[in-house]
C-alpha positions in Angstrom: 0.1 -0.1 0.1 1.3 3.4 -1.0 -0.3 6.8 -0.3 0.7 10.1 -2.1 -0.2 13.7 -2.6 3.0 14.9 -4.5 1.2 16.2 -7.2 -0.8 19.4 -8.6 -3.4 20.2 -5.9 -2.4 17.3 -3.8 -3.2 17.7 0.1 -2.6 14.8 2.9 -0.3 14.3 5.5 0.4 10.4 6.4 0.5 9.7 10.0 0.2 5.7 10.0 -0.2 3.3 7.4 0.5 0.0 9.4 -3.1 -1.5 9.4 -5.3 -0.9 6.3 -8.3 -0.9 8.4 -7.2 2.3 10.0 -5.1 4.4 8.0 -4.5 7.5 9.7 -4.3 10.7 7.7 -4.4 14.5 8.4 -5.2 17.6 5.9 -2.2 20.1 5.6 -3.7 23.6 6.4 -3.1 26.2 3.8 -0.2 28.6 4.3 -0.9 30.6 7.6 -2.8 27.9 9.2 -6.3 29.4 9.4 -8.0 27.2 6.6 -8.1 23.7 5.8 -10.6 21.2 4.3 -9.4 20.5 1.0 -7.8 17.0 0.5 -6.6 15.3 -2.6 -4.4 12.1 -2.7 -3.7 8.7 -4.5 -4.0 5.3 -2.9 -2.1 2.3 -4.4 -3.2 -1.0 -3.1 -4.5 -4.6 -4.1 -7.8 -5.0 -6.0 -10.7 -6.4 -4.2 -9.2 -5.1 -1.0 -11.2 -2.7 1.3 -9.1 0.0 2.9 -10.5 2.3 5.8 -9.0 5.8 5.8 -9.2 8.4 8.9 -8.5 11.8 8.5 -8.1 12.4 12.2 -7.9 16.2 12.2 -11.2 16.8 10.3 -12.7 18.2 13.9 -10.6 20.8 13.5 -11.4 21.9 10.0 -12.8 25.2 8.9 -16.2 24.2 8.3 -17.5 21.3 10.5 -20.8 21.5 9.1 -19.3 20.5 5.7 -18.8 17.2 6.8 -22.5 16.6 7.6 -23.8 14.3 4.9 -20.7 14.3 3.0 -19.3 11.6 0.8 -15.5 12.1 -0.6 -15.2 11.5 -4.5 -12.9 9.3 -6.1 -11.8 8.2 -9.6 -9.6 5.6 -11.2 -9.2 7.5 -14.3 -9.3 10.8 -13.4 -12.1 11.7 -15.7 -15.3 9.8 -13.9 -15.9 10.7 -10.4 -17.9 9.0 -8.0 -18.7 9.2 -4.2 -17.3 6.8 -1.5 -19.1 5.8 1.8 -17.7 8.6 4.1 -18.7 9.0 7.9 -18.0 11.8 10.3 -17.8 11.1 14.1 -16.0 12.7 17.0 -13.5 14.6 15.1 -12.9 12.0 12.6 -13.7 11.8 8.9 -13.6 8.1 7.9 -13.6 7.2 4.1 -14.1 3.6 2.8 -12.6 2.6 -0.2 -12.9 -1.3 -1.9 -10.6 -1.1 -5.0 -11.5 -2.1 -8.4 -8.1 -1.0 -9.7 -4.8 -0.8 -8.2 -4.6 2.9 -7.7 -7.5 5.2 -6.9 -7.4 9.3 -6.6 -9.7 10.5 -3.6 -10.4 14.0 -3.2 -12.5 16.5 -1.3 -14.3 17.4 -4.7 -13.4 16.6 -8.3 -9.9 18.5 -8.9 -9.6 21.1 -11.9 -5.8 20.9 -12.3 -3.6 23.6 -13.4 -2.6 21.6 -16.5 -6.4 21.1 -17.2 -6.5 24.8 -16.6 -3.8 25.4 -19.2 -5.7 23.0 -21.5 -8.9 25.3 -21.4 -7.2 28.3 -22.2 -5.1 26.7 -25.2 -8.7 25.2 -26.4 -10.7 28.5 -26.4 -7.7 30.6 -27.7 -8.4 29.0 -31.2 -11.7 30.5 -31.6 -11.7 33.5 -33.6 -13.4 36.0 -31.1 -11.1 34.7 -28.0 -7.9 36.6 -27.2 -5.9 35.6 -24.1 -4.4 38.5 -21.9 -1.6 38.1 -19.4 -2.8 40.5 -16.4 0.1 39.9 -14.3 2.0 37.4 -12.2 1.2 35.7 -8.7 3.2 35.4 -5.8 4.7 32.0 -7.1 5.3 33.6 -10.7 2.2 32.1 -12.2 0.3 33.6 -15.0 -2.8 35.5 -14.4 -5.0 35.0 -17.4 -7.9 36.6 -18.8 -9.9 35.2 -21.6 -11.5 37.9 -23.6 -14.5 36.8 -25.6 -16.0 39.2 -28.2 -15.4 41.8 -30.8 -14.4 44.6 -28.4 -16.9 46.9 -29.5 -17.0 49.4 -26.8 -20.7 50.2 -27.3 -21.7 46.3 -26.0 -22.0 45.5 -22.6 -19.1 44.1 -20.4 -19.7 41.1 -18.5 -17.2 40.0 -16.1 -16.8 36.6 -14.8 -14.2 35.3 -12.0 -13.9 31.8 -10.3 -11.7 30.1 -7.9 -11.0 32.8 -5.6 -11.0 30.3 -3.1 -8.8 27.5 -4.8 -10.5 24.4 -3.3 -13.8 25.4 -4.8 -13.1 23.3 -7.9 -16.8 23.3 -9.0 -16.3 27.0 -9.9 -13.9 26.4 -12.6 -15.8 23.4 -13.9 -18.7 25.4 -14.5 -16.7 28.3 -16.3 -15.4 25.5 -18.6 -19.1 24.6 -19.4 -20.0 28.5 -19.9 -17.2 29.3 -22.0 -17.5 26.2 -24.4 -21.3 26.9 -24.5 -20.5 30.6 -25.4 -18.3 29.7 -28.2 -20.5 26.8 -29.7 -21.7 28.2 -33.2 -24.9 26.0 -32.7 -25.8 27.7 -29.6 -28.3 30.4 -30.4 -28.0 31.9 -26.8 -24.3 32.4 -26.9 -24.6 33.8 -30.2 -27.1 36.3 -29.3 -25.1 37.2 -26.2 -22.0 38.1 -28.2 -24.1 40.3 -30.3 -24.8 42.3 -27.5 -21.9 42.0 -24.8 -18.0 41.4 -24.5 -17.0 38.7 -22.0 -14.0 39.0 -19.6 -13.5 35.9 -17.7 -10.4 34.7 -15.3 -11.0 31.0 -15.1 -8.9 30.6 -12.1 -8.4 33.8 -9.9 -6.0 31.7 -7.3 -3.5 29.4 -9.6 -1.0 29.4 -6.7 -3.8 28.2 -4.1 -4.8 25.7 -6.5 -1.5 24.1 -7.2 -0.5 24.3 -3.4 -3.7 22.3 -2.4 -5.1 25.0 -0.7 -8.8 25.5 0.5 -9.2 29.2 0.6 -5.9 31.2 0.2 -3.1 32.2 -2.2 0.6 31.7 -1.5 0.5 34.4 1.1 -2.2 32.7 3.0 -4.6 35.7 2.0 -8.2 35.0 1.3 -8.6 36.8 -2.0 -12.3 37.3 -1.5 -11.7 39.8 1.4 -9.1 41.9 -0.4 -11.3 43.8 -2.9 -11.4 47.2 -0.9 -7.5 47.5 -0.9 -5.7 44.8 -2.9 -1.8 45.2 -2.8 1.0 43.6 -4.9 2.5 42.2 -1.8 -0.4 40.4 -0.6 -3.0 40.0 -3.4 -1.8 40.7 -6.8 -4.6 38.6 -8.2 -7.0 41.0 -7.1 -4.8 43.9 -7.8 -4.4 43.3 -11.4 -8.2 42.2 -12.1 -9.4 45.4 -10.5 -7.1 47.5 -12.6 -8.7 45.6 -15.9 -12.0 46.0 -14.7 -11.4 49.9 -14.5 -10.3 49.9 -18.2 -13.2 48.1 -19.4 -16.0 48.8 -17.1 -18.4 46.2 -15.5 -22.1 45.8 -16.5 -22.4 42.4 -14.9 -20.4 40.6 -12.7 -20.8 36.9 -11.8 -18.3 35.5 -9.2 -18.3 31.6 -8.8 -17.9 29.5 -5.9 -18.6 26.5 -3.7 -20.1 26.2 -0.4 -18.9 23.6 1.9 -22.0 23.2 4.3 -25.2 24.4 2.2 -26.5 21.3 0.0 -27.9 23.7 -2.6 -27.0 26.0 -5.7 -27.9 29.7 -4.7 -27.2 33.2 -5.3 -25.7 35.9 -3.1 -26.1 39.5 -4.1 -25.0 43.1 -3.2 -28.4 43.9 -1.4 -26.5 45.4 1.6 -24.3 47.9 -0.5 -24.8 51.6 0.2 -26.0 52.4 -3.5 -28.1 49.4 -4.0 -31.4 50.4 -5.7 -34.9 49.2 -7.3 -33.1 48.8 -10.7 -30.6 46.3 -9.4 -33.3 44.4 -7.4 -35.2 44.0 -10.3 -32.5 42.7 -12.5 -31.4 40.3 -9.7 -35.0 39.1 -9.4 -35.1 38.3 -13.1 -31.6 37.0 -13.4 -32.6 34.4 -10.7 -35.9 33.8 -11.9 -34.6 33.0 -15.2 -31.7 30.9 -14.1 -34.4 28.7 -12.1 -36.2 28.1 -15.4 -32.9 27.3 -17.4 -31.8 24.7 -14.6 -33.8 22.8 -12.0 -30.5 22.5 -9.8 -30.6 26.3 -9.0 -33.0 27.4 -6.2 -33.8 30.7 -4.3 -35.4 29.4 -1.1 -32.1 28.5 0.9 -28.9 30.6 1.0 -26.9 33.1 2.9 -28.8 35.5 5.2 -29.3 39.0 3.0 -27.2 41.7 4.5 -29.3 44.9 5.8 -29.0 48.1 3.6 -25.7 49.7 4.2 -24.1 46.6 5.9 -22.3 44.8 3.2 -18.6 43.8 4.0 -17.2 45.8 1.1 -14.0 43.5 0.9 -15.9 41.1 -0.9 -15.9 41.2 -4.7 -19.6 41.2 -5.4 -20.3 44.0 -2.9 -17.1 45.9 -4.0 -17.8 45.4 -7.8 -21.4 46.3 -7.3 -20.7 49.5 -5.8 -17.9 50.6 -7.9 -19.8 50.3 -11.2 -23.3 50.5 -10.0 -24.0 46.9 -11.8 -25.7 43.9 -11.5 -23.1 41.6 -9.3 -23.8 38.1 -7.8 -21.8 35.5 -6.1 -23.0 31.9 -7.3 -22.4 29.1 -4.9 -22.8 25.4 -5.6 -22.3 22.5 -3.2 -19.6 20.2 -2.2 -22.0 17.6 -1.3 -25.2 16.6 -3.1 -27.8 19.0 -4.4 -30.8 18.3 -2.2 -33.1 20.0 -5.0 -32.2 16.8 -7.0 -30.4 14.3 -5.1 -28.0 11.8 -6.9 -26.6 9.5 -4.2 -23.9 8.0 -6.6 -22.3 11.3 -7.8 -23.6 14.0 -5.7 -23.0 17.5 -7.1 -20.6 16.7 -9.8 -18.2 18.5 -12.7 -21.0 17.4 -15.1 -23.8 19.3 -13.1 -21.4 22.4 -12.5 -20.5 22.4 -16.6 -24.6 22.5 -17.1 -25.1 25.0 -14.7 -22.6 27.2 -16.5 -24.4 26.7 -19.7 -27.6 27.9 -17.9 -26.2 30.8 -16.6 -26.0 32.2 -20.1 -29.6 32.2 -20.5 -30.1 34.2 -17.2 -27.5 36.7 -18.6 -29.4 37.0 -22.0 -32.6 37.6 -19.9 -31.2 40.8 -18.4 -28.3 42.0 -20.7 -30.6 44.5 -22.5 -31.6 46.3 -19.4 -28.1 46.3 -17.7 -27.8 50.2 -18.4 
């Protein structure tokens, strides 16, 4: 038996592997030690054997409610991901794996690797309406890349989409993958109509350093990027600093910040209701966007979500709030589950890359419903 996490986005620490019925592991915290929950590792063993893996520090993780009714994901080919029997009790997360092949990869959610991110950029750049712009470098000297889709006509709306400010929320980049491919599909009339009316500015991975390091929530400096929008810096949060500079150049008419939520088993929106300048125009746009997204995807709902901020009490360091206030625009955070979606449960797969891709496609329908009235 062998366990390893020495690869892109890998995260696990080995405590004891003497007993295959009690393999003792721990999750390595993000830089700074404040956050951890993401794990991603490979187990090599004997076909037909059962292995019981115990993550001993799960009771100290960032979101303990995230373990309730949670099942780890696994794959033999790193393409098809399924759920494993998983139990949380007395601070310990137990995962049971019976091997059909000699090597299985086990993770908190289906990884979206940095190599896959590079493949995505390479694939979309071949479209005549796509160009890639290097916004700057991260602290680990990785490229922060902006995907620009459209003809650049300044008379059109500017739609901005960001994903994976929190690197462990890999479903966010899966969603952007589906959204971009749908937008660029010549047979997709929704995408074609949107590109008649808007230019898209998309950052598929806002936090490549944290992604490669196997972090849950922070960048290479241990900084939560979604608390840096009011005052970003090149020293701590260059990712946000560079994106804001570009936003000021293009303007923003619609902002869509894509995330995952550890605890809530639903897909939902969090808006900018608590910002100082929130008004009836933005409220009407948000209502229409939400209603159309519910029609476009039965995976989305609006009954369960975060508590809405009182007027003027929004946290202005958060991307959605800062962008909404800065540009007087419709801005939403989309959250997806790490667990299953209680709207449409799937015990075998739970929430999955495939469902994230499809919700990305559906998001275009909601954008088309509001694009003419964004200004």
